C-alpha positions in Angstrom: -11.4 33.6 5.6 -13.6 30.6 4.7 -11.9 27.2 4.4 -13.4 25.1 1.6 -12.9 21.3 1.7 -14.6 18.5 -0.1 -15.6 16.5 3.1 -15.6 17.7 6.6 -15.6 15.2 9.5 -16.8 16.4 13.0 -15.2 14.5 15.8 -11.6 13.3 16.4 -12.3 10.1 18.3 -12.4 6.6 17.0 -15.1 7.3 14.5 -13.4 10.4 13.1 -10.1 8.7 12.8 -11.7 5.7 11.0 -13.4 8.1 8.6 -10.2 9.9 7.9 -8.4 6.6 7.0 -11.0 5.5 4.5 -11.4 8.9 3.0 -7.7 9.1 2.6 -7.5 5.7 1.0 -9.8 7.0 -1.7 -7.9 10.3 -2.1 -11.0 12.3 -1.0 -9.9 15.7 0.3 -11.0 16.1 3.9 -10.4 17.7 7.3 -11.3 16.4 10.7 -12.4 18.9 13.3 -12.0 18.0 17.0 -13.2 20.3 19.8 -10.4 19.4 22.2 -7.8 16.6 21.7 -7.8 13.2 19.9 -9.9 10.8 21.9 -10.8 13.5 24.4 -13.7 11.5 26.0 -11.2 8.7 26.8 -9.0 11.3 28.5 -11.3 13.4 30.6 -14.7 11.7 30.8 -13.7 8.3 32.2 -12.5 7.2 35.6 -8.8 6.7 36.4 -8.7 2.9 36.5 -10.8 2.2 33.4 -9.6 -0.5 31.0 -11.2 -1.7 27.8 -13.9 -4.3 28.2 -12.6 -6.4 25.3 -9.0 -7.8 25.0 -6.4 -6.0 23.0 -6.5 -8.5 20.1 -10.1 -7.4 19.5 -10.6 -3.8 20.7 -8.5 -2.1 18.0 -8.6 -1.2 14.3 -7.7 -4.1 11.9 -4.5 -2.5 10.6 -2.6 -1.9 13.8 -2.1 -3.9 17.0 -1.4 -2.5 20.5 2.3 -2.2 20.9 3.7 -3.6 24.2 0.4 -5.1 25.4 -0.4 -8.9 25.6 -3.1 -9.4 23.0 -5.3 -11.2 25.7 -4.9 -8.3 28.2 -7.3 -5.3 28.6 -5.8 -2.0 27.6 -5.9 0.9 30.2 -7.5 4.1 29.0 -4.3 6.0 28.7 -2.9 3.4 26.4 -6.1 3.5 24.3 -5.6 7.3 23.9 -2.0 6.7 22.8 -3.2 4.1 20.4 -5.5 6.5 18.6 -2.8 9.2 18.6 -0.4 6.7 17.0 -3.0 5.6 14.5 -3.8 9.1 13.5 -0.1 9.8 12.9 0.3 6.6 11.0 -2.4 7.5 8.5 -1.4 11.2 8.5 -5.0 12.1 9.4 -5.6 15.9 8.8 -7.1 16.5 12.3 -7.4 20.1 13.6 -7.7 20.0 17.4 -9.1 22.7 19.6 -11.8 23.7 17.0 -15.4 23.9 18.3 -18.3 23.6 15.9 -21.1 25.9 16.7 -23.4 25.3 13.8 -23.7 23.4 10.5 -26.4 24.3 8.0 -27.3 23.1 4.5 -26.5 25.2 1.4 -27.1 24.8 -2.2 -23.6 23.5 -2.8 -23.3 21.5 0.4 -22.9 22.8 4.0 -21.6 25.8 5.8 -20.0 25.1 9.2 -19.4 27.8 11.8 -16.5 27.1 14.1 -14.2 28.7 16.7 -11.6 28.7 13.9 -13.7 30.4 11.3 -16.3 29.2 8.8 -15.9 26.1 6.6 -17.8 25.0 3.5 -18.0 21.5 2.2 -19.8 19.2 -0.1 -20.1 16.4 2.5 -20.4 16.4 6.2 -19.8 13.4 8.5 -21.0 13.7 12.0 -18.7 11.4 13.9 -19.3 12.6 17.4 -20.2 9.2 18.8 -22.8 7.9 21.2 -21.6 9.5 24.4 -22.9 13.1 23.9 -25.2 14.4 26.7 -24.9 12.6 30.0 -28.3 11.7 31.5 -29.0 12.4 35.2 -32.6 11.7 36.4 -33.9 14.7 38.3 -35.3 12.7 41.3 -32.9 13.5 44.2 -33.3 17.2 45.2 -30.1 19.2 45.8 -31.5 20.3 49.1 -30.5 16.9 50.6 -26.9 18.0 50.2 -25.9 14.7 48.5 -23.0 14.9 46.0 -24.4 13.8 42.6 -22.5 13.2 39.4 -22.7 11.3 36.2 -20.3 8.4 35.7 -18.4 10.7 33.2 -17.5 12.9 36.2 -16.3 10.1 38.5 -12.5 9.6 38.8 -11.7 7.6 41.9 -13.0 6.9 45.4 -10.9 9.6 47.0 -12.8 12.2 45.0 -16.0 11.5 46.9 -16.9 12.7 50.4 -16.7 10.2 53.2 -19.8 8.1 53.6 -21.8 5.5 51.7 -22.2 5.7 47.9 -25.2 4.8 45.8 -24.5 3.8 42.2 -27.4 3.9 39.8 -27.0 1.7 36.7 -25.6 -1.8 36.4 -24.0 -1.8 32.9 -20.3 -1.8 32.4 -19.7 1.6 34.0 -22.0 1.2 37.0 -20.8 -2.3 37.9 -17.1 -1.4 37.6 -17.4 1.8 39.6 -19.5 0.1 42.3 -16.9 -2.7 42.5 -14.0 -0.2 42.7 -15.8 1.6 45.6 -16.4 -1.6 47.4 -12.8 -2.7 47.1 -11.8 0.8 48.5 -13.8 0.0 51.7 -16.9 2.1 50.9 -20.4 1.1 51.9 -22.1 0.7 48.4 -25.7 0.5 47.2 -26.1 -0.5 43.6 -29.4 0.0 41.7 -29.6 -2.9 39.2 -31.9 -2.5 36.1 -32.4 -4.9 33.2 -29.1 -6.0 31.7 -27.3 -8.6 29.6 -24.5 -10.4 31.4 -22.0 -12.3 29.1 -19.2 -14.4 30.5 -15.9 -12.6 30.1 -14.4 -16.0 28.9 -15.9 -19.4 28.3 -14.2 -22.6 27.3 -10.9 -20.8 26.9 -12.3 -18.2 24.5 -13.1 -14.5 25.1 -16.7 -13.4 25.0 -16.0 -11.2 22.1 -14.8 -14.2 20.1 -18.0 -16.1 20.9 -20.1 -13.1 20.0 -18.2 -13.1 16.7 -18.6 -16.7 15.7 -22.2 -16.7 16.9 -23.0 -13.8 14.6 -24.0 -11.5 17.4 -21.7 -8.7 16.3 -23.3 -8.7 12.9 -26.9 -8.6 14.1 -28.6 -5.9 12.1 -31.3 -5.0 14.6 -31.7 -5.4 18.3 -34.4 -7.7 19.7 -37.6 -6.0 20.7 -37.2 -4.4 24.1 -33.4 -4.8 24.0 -32.5 -1.5 22.2 -31.2 0.1 25.4 -30.4 -2.8 27.7 -27.0 -2.4 29.2 -24.2 -4.9 29.2 -22.6 -5.9 32.5 -19.1 -6.8 31.5 -15.7 -5.9 33.0 -12.1 -6.0 31.8 -10.9 -4.8 35.2 -8.6 -7.0 37.3 -7.7 -9.1 34.3 -11.2 -9.5 33.1 -14.1 -10.7 35.3 -17.5 -12.1 34.6 -19.9 -9.7 36.5 -22.1 -11.5 39.0 -24.1 -9.1 41.2 -24.6 -11.9 43.8 -20.8 -11.9 44.3 -21.0 -8.2 44.9 -23.7 -8.7 47.6 -21.7 -11.5 49.3 -18.8 -9.1 49.5 -20.9 -6.5 51.3 -22.7 -4.5 48.6 -26.4 -3.8 48.9 -28.3 -4.5 45.7 -31.4 -2.6 44.9 -34.0 -2.6 42.2 -34.5 0.4 39.9 -34.4 3.8 41.6 -37.7 5.7 41.9 -39.1 8.9 43.2 -37.8 10.6 46.3 -40.0 12.0 49.0 -38.2 13.9 51.7 -35.1 11.8 51.9 -36.7 8.5 51.1 -36.3 6.9 47.7 -38.8 4.4 46.4 -37.2 1.3 45.0 -38.9 -0.8 42.3 -39.6 -4.4 43.3 -37.8 -5.7 40.2 -34.4 -6.7 41.5 -34.9 -10.5 41.4 -36.4 -10.2 37.9 -33.5 -8.2 36.6 -31.0 -10.6 38.1 -32.9 -13.5 36.5 -32.9 -11.7 33.2 -29.2 -11.3 33.3 -28.8 -15.0 34.2 -31.0 -16.0 31.3 -28.9 -14.0 28.9 -25.7 -15.5 30.4 -27.0 -19.1 30.1 -28.3 -18.6 26.6 -24.8 -17.5 25.6 -23.3 -20.6 27.1 -25.9 -22.8 25.4 -25.2 -21.2 22.0 -21.5 -21.5 22.5 -21.8 -25.2 23.4 -24.0 -25.9 20.4 -21.5 -24.1 18.1 -18.5 -26.0 19.6 -20.3 -29.3 19.1 -21.5 -28.5 15.5 -18.0 -27.5 14.5 -16.2 -30.2 16.5 -14.0 -27.7 18.3 -11.5 -29.1 20.7 -12.3 -26.7 23.5 -12.3 -27.7 27.2 -15.7 -28.1 28.7 -16.5 -25.7 31.6 -19.5 -27.0 33.7 -18.5 -24.8 36.6 -19.5 -21.8 34.6 -23.2 -22.8 35.2 -22.8 -22.6 39.0 -24.0 -19.4 40.5 -23.4 -18.0 44.0 -26.2 -18.4 46.6 -28.9 -15.8 46.3 -28.1 -13.1 48.8 -30.7 -11.7 51.3 -30.9 -8.3 49.6 -32.4 -10.2 46.6 -34.7 -12.5 48.5 -35.9 -9.7 50.8 -35.4 -6.6 48.7 -35.3 -3.1 49.9 -38.4 -1.2 48.6 -37.8 2.1 50.2 -34.5 3.7 51.2 -33.9 6.6 53.5 -30.8 8.1 51.9 -29.9 10.1 54.9 -30.4 7.4 57.4 -28.3 5.0 55.2 -25.5 7.5 55.4 -25.4 8.0 51.6 -23.4 11.1 50.8 -22.8 10.5 47.1 -24.8 9.2 44.1 -23.1 8.3 40.9 -25.5 8.1 37.9 -24.3 5.5 35.4 -27.5 6.1 33.5 -26.4 6.6 29.9 -26.5 9.4 27.4 -28.8 11.2 25.1 -27.9 12.5 21.6 -26.9 16.1 21.2 -27.0 17.4 17.6 -28.2 20.9 18.5 -25.3 22.3 16.3 -26.6 20.5 13.3 -29.3 22.4 11.4 -29.7 19.9 8.7 -31.1 16.4 8.4 -34.1 14.8 10.2 -34.2 13.7 13.9 -36.7 11.6 15.8 -38.5 12.6 19.0 -35.5 11.7 21.1 -33.1 13.8 19.1 -31.5 10.9 17.3 -30.8 11.3 13.6 -32.9 9.5 11.0 -30.6 7.6 8.5 -30.1 4.5 6.5 -26.8 2.8 7.6 -25.4 6.2 8.4 -26.7 7.9 5.2 -29.1 10.7 5.7 -31.9 11.6 3.2 -30.2 15.1 3.2 -27.7 14.9 0.3 -24.1 14.9 1.6 -24.9 14.3 5.2 -23.6 11.2 7.0 -23.4 9.8 10.6 -20.8 7.5 12.1 -20.2 5.9 15.5 -23.8 5.6 16.6 -25.3 2.4 18.2 -26.9 0.1 15.6 -25.8 2.3 12.7 -25.4 -0.8 10.6 -25.2 -3.6 13.2 -24.5 -4.3 16.8 -20.7 -3.7 16.4 -21.2 -0.2 15.1 -20.3 1.9 18.2 -17.2 -0.3 19.0 -13.6 0.4 17.8 -13.4 -2.3 15.2 -17.1 -2.0 14.2 -16.9 1.7 13.5 -13.8 1.1 11.3 -16.0 -1.0 8.9 -18.8 1.5 9.0 -16.4 4.2 8.0 -15.4 2.2 5.0 -19.0 2.0 3.9 -19.6 5.8 4.4 -16.3 6.7 2.5 -17.2 4.3 -0.3 -20.7 5.9 -0.6 -19.1 9.4 -0.8 -16.6 8.2 -3.4 -19.3 6.6 -5.5 -21.2 9.8 -5.6 -18.3 11.9 -6.7 -18.4 13.1 -10.3 -16.2 11.1 -12.7 -13.3 13.3 -14.0 -13.6 14.2 -17.7 
């Protein structure tokens, strides 16, 4: 039997739930298909101790607060899962879990979608599968070295790894938090640091998400040249901390530049560590400068914080960087690749995609009639892949679908 529905949403995470709310508000018949469970990636593709990087007052949908959590605290991942479950129940979202989509193709009337629960037909199709689709692991360390390798999506806790030193590649939120956790667990840790932004977790009594809001950063429509894929080193762990890699080094971590080719058991390390640290500092200081200017221009009564501009001493591993590392001699038995994701729309046989497999769209609207995308980075602005940002994008998509519906006679 074929199920026919006006609009079909693929993905039951934050994007799919947001889409369901705004479609429901407009009385647009729809079904949300989820391959596993609501917010599955939060459940099974994140480490045990993960918490949100933004405080609970911010990292949520506008219409429901986190129950039982201090608004200034950082919600743990299990509570985030429960939040989405509660929200889906609140709006009576028609989500069908355990349904895998194998193919979606264009038809004269709309789309035909093949699934593990039988075929569906629809006039509109919203791909709400989010940005975390296909984990990327560079193929530079041969398996013959016998080193355990995994993407950050496979990491759970220090006890999961074999004894020995650990190398973490990638210094965004995931890499920096995992490296810090391993260091606190007593592991010998090597951290490969690439270009990154490094905002203060709080400044002058305000959370960094608040500053990004009043400074207009969340509403930025396009990224600055060369900044499209720069990671953000920020952490809600341990009550929220401003990440400073020099602090990691002073606590015993070895910082490295970007990881390069491996010959035998020796990895070449790019001589860019100092430049990457300096780039993160420049981003950090620029944020403080903008915040100070905003506070002065609006005569805000906020306590000044000159100590925020004081950095730890430059550690020796930055001054005298390691340019080649014998993985075996260093005792490295595990490598965790916090190296991001690639899009995976192999199931979607409609629309246009660029050379990297990312969909071509205008604010989530494809040139293919009836096809929409939601939850992707920079879909409409910087906030698009975040919880509260995707909620607003979903309103835009649902409004576009409603406007294109025929007017009843």
